[in-house]
Wavefront OBJ file of the C-alpha trace (Angstrom):
o trace
v 0.086 -0.084 -0.126
v 2.891 2.338 0.640
v 3.291 3.514 -2.941
v -0.350 4.488 -3.135
v -0.347 5.986 0.254
v 2.067 8.633 -0.733
v 1.702 10.420 2.625
v 5.459 11.652 2.619
v 6.437 15.048 4.258
v 4.849 17.501 1.818
v 1.542 15.794 1.507
v 0.435 17.108 4.683
v 0.382 20.322 2.994
v -1.684 21.837 0.394
v 0.168 24.724 -1.233
v -0.357 28.089 -3.001
v 1.281 27.999 -6.574
v 4.517 30.091 -6.494
v 5.635 31.135 -10.020
v 7.259 34.193 -9.576
v 9.294 37.207 -10.426
v 13.014 35.989 -10.803
v 15.527 37.264 -8.476
v 18.838 36.864 -10.136
v 21.983 35.692 -8.240
v 24.604 38.061 -9.744
v 27.136 35.082 -9.623
v 25.118 32.261 -10.997
v 21.682 33.538 -12.634
v 19.891 31.303 -10.702
v 16.493 32.388 -9.585
v 14.336 32.099 -6.456
v 10.653 32.335 -6.169
v 8.623 35.002 -4.453
v 4.595 35.457 -5.198
v 4.459 38.015 -7.741
v 4.482 36.919 -11.141
v 7.098 37.737 -14.010
v 5.179 40.963 -15.165
v 4.294 39.727 -18.590
v 2.015 42.000 -20.928
v -1.599 42.742 -19.303
v -4.195 44.653 -20.305
v -3.134 47.495 -17.991
v 0.946 46.778 -18.487
v 1.153 46.581 -14.897
v 2.133 43.427 -12.886
v -0.645 40.879 -12.170
v -1.241 39.725 -8.623
v -2.655 36.273 -7.361
v -5.168 33.247 -8.388
v -8.166 32.027 -10.320
v -12.245 31.531 -11.318
v -15.164 29.957 -13.671
v -18.304 29.933 -16.072
v -21.846 28.764 -15.348
v -24.889 25.900 -16.340
v -27.290 23.158 -15.428
v -26.795 20.228 -13.295
v -27.704 16.484 -14.196
v -31.296 15.879 -13.448
v -30.214 12.269 -12.180
v -28.046 13.522 -9.753
v -27.765 11.235 -6.460
v -29.093 11.965 -3.177
v -26.294 13.890 -0.962
v -25.548 13.196 2.372
v -26.385 15.611 4.973
v -23.240 17.384 6.434
v -23.412 19.637 9.331
v -24.120 23.709 8.911
v -22.675 26.656 7.307
v -19.059 27.894 8.388
v -19.425 30.130 11.122
v -22.889 28.481 12.547
v -22.208 25.409 14.574
v -19.226 23.363 16.573
v -17.757 20.644 15.197
v -19.926 17.276 15.698
v -18.914 14.905 18.496
v -17.041 11.927 16.988
v -17.469 8.508 17.918
v -14.563 6.315 18.605
v -13.367 3.991 17.559
v -13.736 5.631 14.288
v -14.426 3.046 11.399
v -11.685 4.271 8.426
v -14.074 2.649 6.048
v -17.241 4.231 6.935
v -19.535 4.074 3.992
v -18.468 0.784 2.900
v -20.385 -2.667 3.021
v -18.501 -4.771 0.830
v -15.921 -7.010 3.226
v -13.232 -7.048 0.992
v -13.222 -3.567 0.114
v -13.876 -2.829 3.462
v -10.298 -4.407 4.703
v -8.591 -2.767 1.553
v -9.706 0.598 2.680
v -8.693 -0.199 6.298
v -5.198 -1.704 4.895
v -4.848 1.612 2.732
v -5.942 4.482 5.381
v -3.650 2.552 8.204
v -0.760 2.317 5.697
v -1.138 6.222 5.046
v -0.962 7.368 8.715
v 1.363 5.013 9.868
v 4.015 5.789 7.257
v 6.169 8.253 9.255
v 5.889 9.520 12.716
v 5.032 13.073 11.572
v 2.009 11.809 9.479
v 0.725 9.632 12.254
v 0.948 12.705 14.861
v -0.712 15.099 12.117
v -3.532 12.649 11.573
v -4.210 10.987 14.730
v -4.883 12.982 17.564
v -5.257 9.895 19.878
v -4.466 6.370 19.710
v -7.850 5.248 20.985
v -9.395 6.935 18.003
v -8.586 3.918 15.825
v -7.546 0.205 16.166
v -3.841 1.182 16.163
v -1.675 -1.591 17.815
v 0.664 0.926 20.087
v 3.646 -1.015 18.793
v 2.812 -0.111 15.165
v 3.070 3.646 15.823
v 6.292 4.881 13.812
v 8.924 6.944 15.776
v 10.849 8.193 12.607
v 10.478 9.659 8.996
v 10.260 6.045 7.115
v 12.334 4.941 4.493
v 13.569 6.319 1.258
v 15.459 3.245 -0.224
v 15.088 0.884 -3.267
v 14.219 -1.661 -1.178
v 11.278 0.123 0.106
v 10.337 0.898 -3.270
v 10.282 -2.414 -4.030
v 8.335 -3.557 -1.243
v 5.918 -0.900 -2.128
v 5.599 -2.581 -5.527
v 4.837 -6.111 -3.902
v 2.651 -4.404 -1.852
v 0.593 -2.720 -4.455
v 0.557 -6.236 -6.543
v -0.956 -7.849 -3.659
v -3.460 -5.035 -3.297
v -4.424 -4.969 -6.969
v -5.126 -8.964 -6.801
v -7.356 -8.245 -3.606
v -9.077 -5.518 -5.597
v -9.810 -7.260 -8.533
v -11.417 -10.165 -6.639
v -14.604 -8.210 -6.108
v -16.991 -7.983 -8.426
v -17.577 -4.326 -9.319
v -21.030 -4.906 -10.581
v -22.208 -5.936 -6.936
v -21.017 -2.677 -5.310
v -23.133 0.317 -4.278
v -22.564 3.194 -6.385
v -20.272 4.900 -3.779
v -18.270 1.567 -3.132
v -17.991 1.684 -7.147
v -16.270 5.454 -6.592
v -13.887 4.015 -4.061
v -12.915 0.893 -5.935
v -12.400 2.961 -9.405
v -10.372 5.441 -7.275
v -8.081 2.877 -5.890
v -7.877 0.956 -8.944
v -6.758 4.395 -10.863
v -4.004 4.860 -7.882
v -2.776 1.836 -8.468
v -2.802 1.895 -12.421
v -1.146 5.279 -12.638
v 1.655 4.722 -10.011
v 2.314 0.577 -11.114
v 3.400 2.639 -14.337
v 6.072 4.153 -12.680
v 7.576 1.422 -11.218
v 10.544 0.936 -13.570
v 11.465 4.699 -12.997
v 12.675 4.935 -9.407
v 15.999 6.753 -9.895
v 13.856 9.400 -12.311
v 12.193 10.891 -9.292
v 13.851 14.105 -7.483
v 13.152 14.714 -4.035
v 15.496 17.933 -3.782
v 13.835 20.375 -6.048
v 14.464 23.925 -5.639
v 11.165 24.809 -4.789
v 9.579 22.920 -1.875
v 12.167 20.276 -2.049
v 12.322 17.955 1.291
v 15.519 19.736 2.366
v 13.300 22.573 2.979
v 9.915 20.911 3.804
v 11.549 18.554 6.495
v 12.566 21.594 8.905
v 9.490 23.683 8.045
v 6.979 20.761 9.035
v 8.693 20.370 12.509
v 7.853 23.942 13.319
v 4.449 22.574 12.786
v 4.262 19.699 15.294
v 1.763 19.979 17.666
v 3.179 19.736 21.226
v 0.392 19.660 23.841
v 1.989 17.246 26.506
v 5.509 15.872 27.596
v 5.248 12.630 25.364
v 4.347 15.320 22.402
v 7.824 16.700 23.151
v 9.601 13.525 23.528
v 8.269 12.291 20.298
v 9.002 15.571 18.686
v 12.596 15.009 19.605
v 12.638 11.170 18.952
v 11.706 12.174 15.190
v 14.069 15.226 15.163
v 16.734 13.141 16.060
v 15.821 10.645 13.180
v 16.148 13.499 10.613
v 19.961 13.023 9.770
v 19.306 9.467 8.733
v 16.713 10.294 6.728
v 18.445 13.100 4.979
v 21.192 10.482 4.639
v 18.893 8.177 2.876
v 18.354 11.058 0.336
v 21.875 11.765 0.057
v 22.555 8.252 -0.832
v 19.644 8.419 -3.349
v 21.376 11.266 -4.930
v 24.700 9.454 -5.340
v 22.887 6.488 -6.583
v 20.958 8.365 -9.316
v 23.989 10.160 -10.426
v 25.401 6.727 -11.648
v 22.592 6.387 -14.157
v 23.138 10.060 -15.503
v 19.890 11.334 -13.733
v 21.850 13.944 -11.389
v 20.088 17.376 -10.913
v 21.236 20.274 -13.252
v 23.815 22.597 -12.219
v 21.281 25.406 -11.965
v 19.212 23.141 -9.523
v 22.061 22.226 -7.544
v 23.597 25.804 -6.900
v 19.904 26.517 -5.420
v 19.550 23.394 -3.457
v 23.089 23.541 -2.170
v 22.745 27.223 -1.432
v 19.681 26.551 0.899
v 21.399 23.595 2.630
v 24.390 25.721 3.749
v 22.342 28.481 4.764
v 20.794 26.448 7.171
v 24.271 24.678 8.307
v 25.500 28.326 8.894
v 22.531 29.360 11.202
v 24.217 27.834 14.121
v 22.474 28.567 17.249
v 20.391 30.773 15.613
v 18.565 27.674 13.639
v 14.849 28.485 13.650
v 14.174 24.803 15.046
v 15.398 26.054 18.680
v 13.328 29.017 19.271
v 10.531 27.329 17.748
v 10.415 24.028 19.773
v 11.157 26.375 23.053
v 8.216 28.578 22.582
v 5.872 25.482 21.856
v 7.164 23.803 25.236
v 6.708 27.118 26.952
v 3.471 27.567 25.687
v 2.247 23.951 26.768
v 1.092 24.328 30.625
v 0.949 20.089 30.598
v 4.958 20.206 30.407
v 6.439 20.423 34.272
v 8.798 23.229 34.766
v 11.485 20.791 36.065
v 11.396 19.265 32.533
v 11.899 21.908 29.990
v 15.733 22.356 30.725
v 16.411 18.883 29.782
v 13.904 19.195 26.565
v 15.906 22.437 25.386
v 19.130 20.641 25.970
v 18.208 17.914 24.057
v 16.748 20.133 21.102
v 19.579 21.991 20.760
v 22.273 19.189 20.884
v 20.601 17.550 17.917
v 20.272 20.325 15.675
v 24.020 21.865 16.584
v 25.635 18.271 16.808
v 23.395 16.296 14.041
v 20.877 18.258 11.984
v 23.214 21.089 10.811
v 26.152 18.842 10.081
v 23.945 16.587 8.084
v 23.104 19.450 6.135
v 26.697 20.388 5.489
v 27.444 16.482 4.815
v 24.296 16.895 2.195
v 25.992 19.999 0.442
v 29.426 18.902 0.528
v 27.843 15.240 -1.455
v 25.856 17.135 -3.549
v 28.605 19.461 -4.547
v 30.931 16.652 -5.197
v 28.490 15.246 -7.898
v 28.611 18.381 -9.761
v 30.545 16.729 -12.722
v 27.614 14.533 -13.161
v 25.038 17.344 -13.466
v 22.713 16.421 -16.667
v 22.409 19.420 -19.181
v 20.025 22.227 -18.739
v 17.305 20.752 -21.092
v 14.001 19.522 -21.138
v 13.340 15.497 -20.943
v 12.669 15.211 -24.669
v 16.289 16.406 -25.348
v 17.871 14.134 -22.759
v 16.723 10.701 -23.529
v 13.771 8.802 -24.388
v 13.201 7.250 -20.820
v 13.116 10.761 -19.335
v 10.525 11.977 -21.689
v 8.491 8.817 -20.976
v 8.992 8.925 -17.152
v 7.717 13.025 -17.789
v 4.545 11.470 -19.630
v 3.775 9.215 -16.913
v 4.292 11.094 -14.232
v 2.078 14.085 -15.105
v -0.834 11.934 -15.029
v -0.256 11.586 -11.593
v -0.166 14.886 -10.751
v -2.781 15.880 -12.990
v -5.208 13.344 -11.620
v -6.072 12.225 -15.076
v -4.953 9.672 -17.414
v -4.465 11.576 -20.486
v -1.714 12.132 -23.099
v 0.874 14.819 -22.878
v -0.708 15.898 -26.514
v -4.416 15.746 -24.900
v -3.261 17.973 -21.581
v -1.605 20.166 -23.699
v -4.626 20.958 -26.013
v -6.804 21.521 -22.732
v -4.460 23.766 -21.210
v -4.061 25.826 -24.235
v -8.103 26.056 -25.178
v -8.613 26.860 -21.729
v -5.750 29.761 -21.466
v -7.220 31.020 -24.671
v -10.928 31.235 -23.302
v -9.985 32.940 -20.100
v -7.421 35.346 -22.054
v -10.631 36.194 -24.197
v -12.824 36.855 -21.379
v -9.934 38.951 -19.740
v -9.769 40.993 -23.001
v -13.490 41.517 -23.479
v -13.568 43.393 -19.981
v -10.698 45.091 -20.550
v -12.383 46.856 -23.666
v -15.362 47.478 -22.419
v -15.059 48.160 -18.833
v -12.841 51.063 -18.197
v -13.328 51.192 -14.594
v -12.264 47.554 -14.098
v -9.097 48.805 -15.676
v -8.748 51.942 -13.502
v -9.223 49.346 -10.465
v -6.555 46.890 -11.616
v -3.876 46.225 -9.067
v -5.917 47.840 -6.181
v -5.841 45.818 -2.705
v -7.936 43.018 -2.609
v -7.856 42.707 0.945
v -9.125 44.406 4.065
v -5.713 44.439 5.635
v -7.089 41.891 8.073
v -7.241 37.704 8.025
v -10.186 37.569 10.015
v -12.067 40.331 8.284
v -11.321 38.603 4.799
v -12.376 35.382 6.170
v -15.772 36.903 7.107
v -16.164 38.243 3.733
v -15.524 35.018 1.881
v -18.023 33.251 4.394
v -20.485 36.058 3.430
v -19.890 35.063 -0.074
v -20.743 31.572 -0.186
v -23.373 31.214 2.526
v -26.335 30.009 1.089
v -24.563 28.351 -2.232
v -21.813 26.083 -0.773
v -23.182 23.108 1.480
v -23.179 23.766 5.035
v -19.880 22.775 7.175
v -19.170 23.019 10.896
v -17.818 26.306 12.332
v -13.945 26.629 11.850
v -11.314 27.862 14.087
v -8.042 28.837 12.109
v -4.377 29.985 13.360
v -2.558 32.239 10.871
v 1.098 31.549 11.331
v 3.958 32.772 9.273
v 6.969 30.506 8.157
v 10.435 31.165 9.372
v 12.126 33.827 7.242
v 14.988 31.462 6.544
v 12.607 29.352 4.510
v 11.069 32.411 2.595
v 13.003 32.207 -0.555
v 12.330 27.963 -0.981
v 8.722 27.977 -0.055
v 5.334 28.803 -1.558
v 3.035 31.890 -0.767
v 0.938 30.060 1.500
v -0.209 26.633 2.481
v -2.980 24.618 4.435
v -1.933 22.287 7.253
v -4.061 19.218 6.923
v -6.135 18.469 10.201
v -6.337 15.395 11.880
v -9.151 12.542 11.277
v -10.126 12.119 14.585
v -9.827 15.894 15.436
v -10.399 17.903 12.517
v -10.539 21.209 14.821
v -7.329 22.385 14.354
v -6.666 24.443 10.908
v -3.341 26.021 10.197
v -2.622 28.310 7.587
v 1.093 29.344 7.034
v 2.226 32.599 5.034
v 5.262 33.248 3.373
v 6.112 36.910 4.993
v 8.191 37.380 1.586
v 5.137 37.059 -0.649
v 3.074 39.941 -1.810
v -0.387 40.259 0.295
v -2.474 42.766 -1.993
v -4.729 40.002 -3.192
v -4.878 38.268 0.600
v -8.535 37.837 -0.176
v -7.690 35.200 -2.896
v -4.857 33.474 -1.222
v -7.351 33.062 1.760
v -10.252 31.863 -0.815
v -7.645 29.093 -2.005
v -6.335 28.167 1.439
v -9.585 28.634 3.589
v -12.872 29.511 2.117
v -14.158 27.860 -0.396
v -10.631 26.039 -0.829
v -8.670 23.503 0.833
v -9.786 24.117 4.283
v -13.773 24.436 3.492
v -13.068 21.069 0.998
v -11.174 18.899 3.977
v -13.533 19.925 6.462
v -16.634 19.138 4.331
v -15.313 15.283 4.085
v -14.353 15.282 7.543
v -17.916 16.038 8.691
v -19.595 13.509 5.905
v -19.689 10.394 7.680
v -20.334 8.503 4.610
v -16.881 9.127 3.225
v -14.480 6.705 3.933
v -11.259 7.613 5.419
v -8.892 5.931 3.004
v -10.681 8.001 0.271
v -9.719 10.982 1.972
v -6.205 9.834 2.549
v -5.514 9.340 -0.838
v -6.862 12.604 -2.028
v -5.079 13.553 -5.611
v -3.402 16.652 -5.275
v -4.824 17.519 -8.775
v -8.374 17.262 -7.405
v -7.542 19.289 -4.234
v -5.386 22.044 -6.097
v -7.958 22.119 -8.952
v -10.631 22.947 -6.520
v -8.677 25.505 -4.631
v -7.977 27.313 -7.866
v -11.594 26.823 -8.904
v -12.417 28.293 -5.625
v -10.531 31.557 -6.380
v -12.388 32.132 -9.300
v -15.821 31.570 -7.996
v -14.769 34.157 -5.297
v -13.621 36.654 -8.079
v -16.933 36.448 -9.632
v -18.998 37.183 -6.393
v -16.785 39.709 -4.741
v -18.479 42.768 -5.473
v -16.725 44.699 -2.996
v -13.596 44.684 -5.001
v -15.494 45.228 -8.471
v -16.029 41.677 -9.854
v -14.812 42.665 -13.277
v -11.602 44.213 -11.871
v -11.086 40.755 -9.827
v -11.827 38.557 -12.959
v -9.413 40.258 -15.055
v -6.573 40.063 -12.609
v -7.558 36.369 -11.613
v -7.779 35.043 -15.300
v -4.417 37.016 -16.016
v -2.771 35.002 -13.089
v -4.109 31.943 -14.054
v -3.641 32.051 -17.810
v -0.013 32.926 -17.145
v 1.018 31.615 -13.633
v -0.752 28.326 -14.234
v -1.711 27.070 -17.593
v 0.923 28.631 -19.563
v 3.563 27.111 -17.449
v 2.008 23.793 -17.368
v 1.413 23.962 -21.258
v 5.341 25.190 -21.691
v 6.345 22.337 -19.579
v 4.849 19.853 -21.727
v 6.142 21.240 -24.747
v 9.507 21.515 -23.572
v 9.732 18.050 -22.186
v 7.467 16.249 -24.675
v 8.069 18.040 -27.840
v 11.514 19.502 -27.388
v 10.461 23.364 -27.352
v 13.549 25.841 -27.043
v 13.256 29.197 -25.483
v 12.702 30.600 -29.118
v 9.743 28.509 -29.321
v 8.231 29.513 -26.042
v 8.795 33.139 -27.294
v 6.960 32.607 -30.197
v 3.940 31.014 -28.406
v 3.722 34.161 -26.005
v 3.649 36.528 -28.858
v 0.148 35.070 -29.293
v -1.052 36.740 -25.901
v 0.992 39.691 -26.784
v 3.691 38.838 -24.140
v 7.236 40.287 -24.977
v 9.459 39.709 -21.775
v 12.727 37.447 -21.780
v 12.855 37.260 -18.291
v 9.422 35.438 -18.282
v 10.565 33.120 -20.902
v 13.575 32.502 -19.196
v 11.611 31.421 -15.909
v 9.079 29.327 -17.502
v 12.253 27.459 -19.127
v 13.684 26.943 -16.128
v 10.956 25.873 -14.046
v 10.119 23.180 -17.492
v 13.782 21.839 -16.854
v 14.287 21.825 -13.061
v 10.708 21.323 -11.571
v 8.808 20.117 -14.574
v 5.968 18.735 -12.684
v 5.530 21.736 -10.505
v 2.293 22.963 -12.163
v 0.227 20.137 -13.161
v -1.640 19.592 -10.116
v -2.774 23.113 -10.466
v -3.124 23.621 -14.133
v -4.605 20.254 -14.949
v -6.723 20.171 -11.759
v -8.184 23.276 -12.643
v -8.872 22.461 -16.336
v -10.336 19.042 -15.363
v -12.485 20.954 -12.806
v -13.762 23.447 -15.151
v -14.456 20.651 -17.711
v -16.977 19.213 -15.283
v -18.145 22.681 -14.336
v -19.066 23.770 -17.820
v -20.654 20.354 -18.686
v -22.920 20.939 -15.861
v -23.313 24.592 -16.574
v -25.162 26.092 -13.307
v -27.053 28.972 -14.552
v -28.090 30.490 -10.840
v -27.181 30.028 -7.347
v -29.675 27.149 -6.857
v -28.318 25.043 -9.689
v -24.557 25.974 -8.802
v -25.543 24.923 -4.872
v -27.000 21.268 -6.285
v -23.908 20.965 -8.354
v -21.492 21.665 -5.597
v -23.396 19.332 -3.149
v -23.368 16.398 -5.925
v -19.478 17.115 -6.687
v -18.144 16.916 -3.263
v -20.506 14.138 -1.941
v -18.406 11.893 -4.389
v -15.336 12.736 -2.260
v -11.840 13.387 -3.319
v -11.630 11.542 -6.612
v -9.446 11.272 -9.774
v -10.965 13.189 -12.741
v -11.647 9.898 -14.919
v -13.956 9.099 -11.938
v -15.650 12.233 -12.081
v -15.884 12.810 -15.682
v -17.725 9.152 -16.055
v -20.275 10.437 -13.235
v -20.619 14.040 -14.727
v -20.834 12.568 -18.492
v -17.655 14.868 -19.395
v -16.277 13.082 -23.048
l 1 2 3 4 5 6 7 8 9 10 11 12 13 14 15 16 17 18 19 20 21 22 23 24 25 26 27 28 29 30 31 32 33 34 35 36 37 38 39 40 41 42 43 44 45 46 47 48 49 50 51 52 53 54 55 56 57 58 59 60 61 62 63 64 65 66 67 68 69 70 71 72 73 74 75 76 77 78 79 80 81 82 83 84 85 86 87 88 89 90 91 92 93 94 95 96 97 98 99 100 101 102 103 104 105 106 107 108 109 110 111 112 113 114 115 116 117 118 119 120 121 122 123 124 125 126 127 128 129 130 131 132 133 134 135 136 137 138 139 140 141 142 143 144 145 146 147 148 149 150 151 152 153 154 155 156 157 158 159 160 161 162 163 164 165 166 167 168 169 170 171 172 173 174 175 176 177 178 179 180 181 182 183 184 185 186 187 188 189 190 191 192 193 194 195 196 197 198 199 200 201 202 203 204 205 206 207 208 209 210 211 212 213 214 215 216 217 218 219 220 221 222 223 224 225 226 227 228 229 230 231 232 233 234 235 236 237 238 239 240 241 242 243 244 245 246 247 248 249 250 251 252 253 254 255 256 257 258 259 260 261 262 263 264 265 266 267 268 269 270 271 272 273 274 275 276 277 278 279 280 281 282 283 284 285 286 287 288 289 290 291 292 293 294 295 296 297 298 299 300 301 302 303 304 305 306 307 308 309 310 311 312 313 314 315 316 317 318 319 320 321 322 323 324 325 326 327 328 329 330 331 332 333 334 335 336 337 338 339 340 341 342 343 344 345 346 347 348 349 350 351 352 353 354 355 356 357 358 359 360 361 362 363 364 365 366 367 368 369 370 371 372 373 374 375 376 377 378 379 380 381 382 383 384 385 386 387 388 389 390 391 392 393 394 395 396 397 398 399 400 401 402 403 404 405 406 407 408 409 410 411 412 413 414 415 416 417 418 419 420 421 422 423 424 425 426 427 428 429 430 431 432 433 434 435 436 437 438 439 440 441 442 443 444 445 446 447 448 449 450 451 452 453 454 455 456 457 458 459 460 461 462 463 464 465 466 467 468 469 470 471 472 473 474 475 476 477 478 479 480 481 482 483 484 485 486 487 488 489 490 491 492 493 494 495 496 497 498 499 500 501 502 503 504 505 506 507 508 509 510 511 512 513 514 515 516 517 518 519 520 521 522 523 524 525 526 527 528 529 530 531 532 533 534 535 536 537 538 539 540 541 542 543 544 545 546 547 548 549 550 551 552 553 554 555 556 557 558 559 560 561 562 563 564 565 566 567 568 569 570 571 572 573 574 575 576 577 578 579 580 581 582 583 584 585 586 587 588 589 590 591 592 593 594 595 596 597 598 599 600 601 602 603 604 605 606 607 608 609 610 611 612 613 614 615 616 617 618 619 620 621 622 623 624 625 626 627 628 629 630 631 632 633 634 635 636 637 638
């Protein structure tokens, strides 16, 4: 189950997209991401802002009944959760039920952070305390091979079920499991083509970041935190060994990526006793009244010793090892130019990111068509509504997170299905991570205690369109969708644990566009042109260009020629698109194809008023998180 229970590190976050203005390094020309995009041509020739939106139509007359969820955001408390919780709730078929249980437990027990994040109490589920992980899990060829064997056995059990005998909901679960197995099994022979140390949101930056989010409410929590922290050097060492092994197959990163990753590792190593995990742990322990004062000094000493004597040296060793592999760096070119195997890996892997089984050519056509559609909408508004252009670039925020959230709740009230009242903690990531992290992220809540919602902000990101960032991360985006699923007692937890990132990010970008088309306080047309522009230039075009570079062999000149069709002439933007296509080629597909497929379903239903929209949203969400092939079949998308 481990290879379809992809719950490693960054999987506990859902991130805002960060294609950004390049900040050139004077020595090597490398680029680091901030939130604003590169400043391509726009209707007002001004820099663009942040995220997305949609059109309208009529729901399927044969819509299935929607399970009741609890009331609208801001109106009620979280419902009481009966324990022990059944991870396969909503499923009656015994074989499918056992498979769902196994998938769920494989996901939450994958590593100690996943367990702590997703399980509040061991009493909530039927978990043997001896099975609770204490470290980061395994990153090795043997673990990969074990996962292949487990998937094969899981597939045999799944295919022993007579699908026709299942209920409508059980068929959705079955089909999602089958698609997850099929798409991941296609990648079995491509272990060394993976890259955990991407310049942006790589595991070298995610590991310390998520440790700052480890909730400490007892002495046991603090001790478990330290045990996990002390395992970090071993896990970093396994990633280091992976990089050595992949370099032997001529699959090592480019020099451009290497420069950025090594710089980040050395920056951490050079922090010394100013490293942010020292202060963050001490602050968490000091704020926990359940930890006796007499215990704190020893905890602080153990934490500091681990960081100074193990963690930071591990980062130095990783940087040195990566630097020693510089002679094996691959060329700064797309997969198409490097080898047939790399091009094939790209083609197979983007289907996982997109959460849909389509060819590269099919995806490229869909992305290009939607970009053209949104760009046309943008231009119509620009030429017919001068007031929208006048307000282009104005702040789309009250300047206060709580006030913005209250406005978002007002905009979705009566249209989106009701969910329990939510509390949100807004936190900034450490400054040391600002150059290497997305503009914002939502930290997924526990299955047995969904009350903790954490939204993380990058302090270096532009906050002038915070309303749309909060729409993406909170309402009606990631937080809303997660809490809808948590409150729906008819959705099994395994399906939630395996939420494809393309599905969740597609919903979040779609949520931004929905808010843009309702935000009268900020001039709807202004919001729509800014959101259309951002989606086209920051999401759809980068996804399209990555396909063309890696599948069709496009050069920078090809990119420039393509952008001319959008009246964009900007060499920095061309360079940035090419760099992302080469060094983080998969980065855009969960956003770009997720949004594109969400829009295809929405356009097929085509709700024409709020009542029809509400009916569509209820039916869509009641399916639970899905691969788009499953949803396309349900909603009749060809």
